[in-house]
N, C-alpha and C positions, 0 to 999 in steps of 0.2 A: 504494500500500500504506500503510495507516495505521501510524503509528509509536506504540509504546507503551513508555514508559520506566517505567511503574509508578506514575505520579502518581495521586493521588485527584482526580477532577474537582472544581474549585472551590477547591482549596487555593490559598493566597495566596503570590505571589512578588513581592518588592519589588526593583526594579532601579534603581540609580543610574546616571547618565550615559546615560539612555535616549533622549536626543534625536537620536542618530545612531549610525552605525557598529555596533559590537559590541552596545551596549545595545539599540539598535533591533532588531537581528536576534534577540537573545535574547527580547525582548518579543514579537515576532511569532510565533516558534516556541513559546514558552510558551503563548500564547493558542491556537494551533492544537492544543496538547496538552490544552486544557481547563482550564488554570490561570487563576485570577483574578490580575490584575497591578496593582501600584502602580508608576507610572512617574515617576521623578524626574529633573530636569535643571535646570541654570542657564538654559538658553536656551528661552524660552517658545515661540518659533516652531518650533524643532526638536521640542520636546516635543509641541506640538499636532499636528504632522505624524505623529509616531509614534503618538499616540493615535488619530488618524484611521485610519491603516493597521491598527492592532490591532483597532479596533472593526469593521472589515470582516470579520474572521475570528473574533472573540471570541464565545463563547457564555456567558461569565461576566463578572464585574464588572471594569471598567477604571477605575482611579483615577489622577489626575495630581497632581503637586506640584512647583511651581517653587521651588527652594531651592538654597542654597549649603551643601553637606554639611560644610563646615568651620565652620559656625555652629551652636552648641549650641541656641539657641532655635529656629532654623529646623528642625533635626532633630527636636527634641521635639514641636513643633507638627505637623510632617509625620507623625510616627508616630501622634499622636492622631487626625489626620484620616484617615489610611489605615486605621487599625483600625476607625474608624467606618464606612468604606466597604466594607471586605472582612471576611469572616468568618474573621479570624485571618491571620497572616503566618507561614507555616511555613518559607519559604525566603527567602534574601537573596543578591542578587548585588551585591557591592561592586565596581562597575565604574568609577565616576567618578574622575577625576583629571586634573591639568593635562597638556597636551601636552608632550612632551620638548623641543620648540622654545621653550617659554615662558621668557622672561627673568626668572626668579624668583630672589631671593636664596636661597642654599643652605638656611639654617635655616628660612626661611618655607616653602620648597617641601616640606621634610620634614614640617613641621607640618601643612600642608594635605594632602599625599598620604597619609601614614601616620596622622596624627591623625584624618582623616575616616573611615578604615576602622575604627579603634578606636571612634570615636564612634557610627557607625552600628551596629556590632556590639553594643555595650553597650546601646544604646537598643532594638534588636531583641530581644536576649536578655532584657531586663527585662520584655518582654511575654509571657514563657513560651511560645515558639513551639510546643512540644509534641513528642510522639513523632515521630521521623523527621525532625526539623528539621535543616537543613543550610545552610551559608553557603559561597559561592565568591567569592574575590576575584580580580580581574584583576591579575596581577602581570606579569612579562615575562621573556623570556630575557635582556634587558638587566639587568645588575647581578647576575644569578644564574649565567649561563653565559658572557656576553660583556660587555665594557665598552662604553660609549658616550661621545660627546663631552660629553654633559651629566652633570656630576658628581652633581647632585642627583637626576636621573632614575634612574641606576644605583643610587645609595644608597637611594632610597625604594622601588624595586621589590624590592631585596634585603631591606629592613626589613619590607615587607609580608609577604614569605614567612617571615621569622623570626617575625613575630607569629602567622601561621597555624600554624606548628609549635608555638608555645606553646599556642595554643588547642586544637589537636588533642591535646596531651598532658594538658592540665589542665582542659578544659571539655567533654570528650567525653560526660560524663553529661547535658549539656544539648543539644548539637548536634554534628554533624560539620562540619569545614571543610577546604577544599582550595584550591589556587591553580592557576588556568589561566594559562598563560604564552604569549601570542602572540609570534610572530616578526614579520616584515614582513607587515602586514595592510592590505588595500586599503580604507581608510576615508578620510573627508574630510581627516583630518589628514595623510595621505600622498598626497593628490591629485597626480597627475602624476609621482610618484616613479619608477614602473616605466619611464617613458619617458625619464628623465634618464640621463646617462652613469653616475652612481653607481648608480642603480637597475638598469641593465642589468648592471653588474658584480656586484651583489649577487645578482640573479636567476640568473646563471650558476653561483653557488655553492649554490643551493638544489636538492637532488636532484629534487624534484618540478617544478621549472622554472617556478614561478609564486609570486606572493604569496598569502597566505591571503585568503579572503573573510570578511566578518563572519559569514556562516553557519557557516563552519568552526569559528570560536571559539565561537559560540553553542551549537552542538550539543555540543561538548566540555563547556561550562559546564553545560548542562542535564543531561547524563549524570552529572556529578559531584554535582549537586544531587539527582538522582533516587534513588528506592528501589533501582534496579538497582545503584547504587554504595554500597549500605548498609554495606559493610565497608571502604570506602576513606576514609581519614582522614589528613590531614596531608601529602598528596602535592603535588608540584610537577609539573604536566603541561605540558611544552612542546608547543605546536601550531605548528610552524614548518617543516613540509615536509622535515625532516631537515637544515635549514640549520646548526644548531649542531654536528651530528656531523661536519660537514666543516671546522670551524674548527681 
């Protein structure tokens, strides 16, 4: 059965962190829905693999950009390149960010994690994305509903959601924005976790009895971006199988 979320075929979606996991799944399903996609990542090999997979299903333009989204020049150059390749960028998925296991100094981690979302959003909005424009950022249940061992990770994910609420309240005339909040998700960053002792304990506390797949998060993201969610603005959407309601 064909899925129709109300997107106009050919509209542009830019996805950061598209080289694997949630970003890759979002890119693949966006292409299946007929969107043009601009795929960004720090990892050239992962990005090339995502682009290859996307081109197998894409009927519209596919653009790639290797960049560090915490770098102003790289972001500005990337948007100039993407706008030349796509006929506008109506949608933005701010998905990139350091892994929670990264040994980053607290202040620098917040600068990278939260600053990159602000930087990408400002650069995107400056291009006047047009009627129906929407942005979704990947936040987390961490920092918003539960704490984690990583102080900077919890703080940055909460700050991203705070920024989204600000945008929803004060820039709704330009675009909608929402936060998708994964719980435990089966991506390369958590490879082997489900089989570990801690992983098994966590899974026992998830009512649905499994980790999320990247597809689970991707479809929630695409719904929030889509015209079907046209009156949803500023929400925090946990996609965690009910894990946090058991805490």
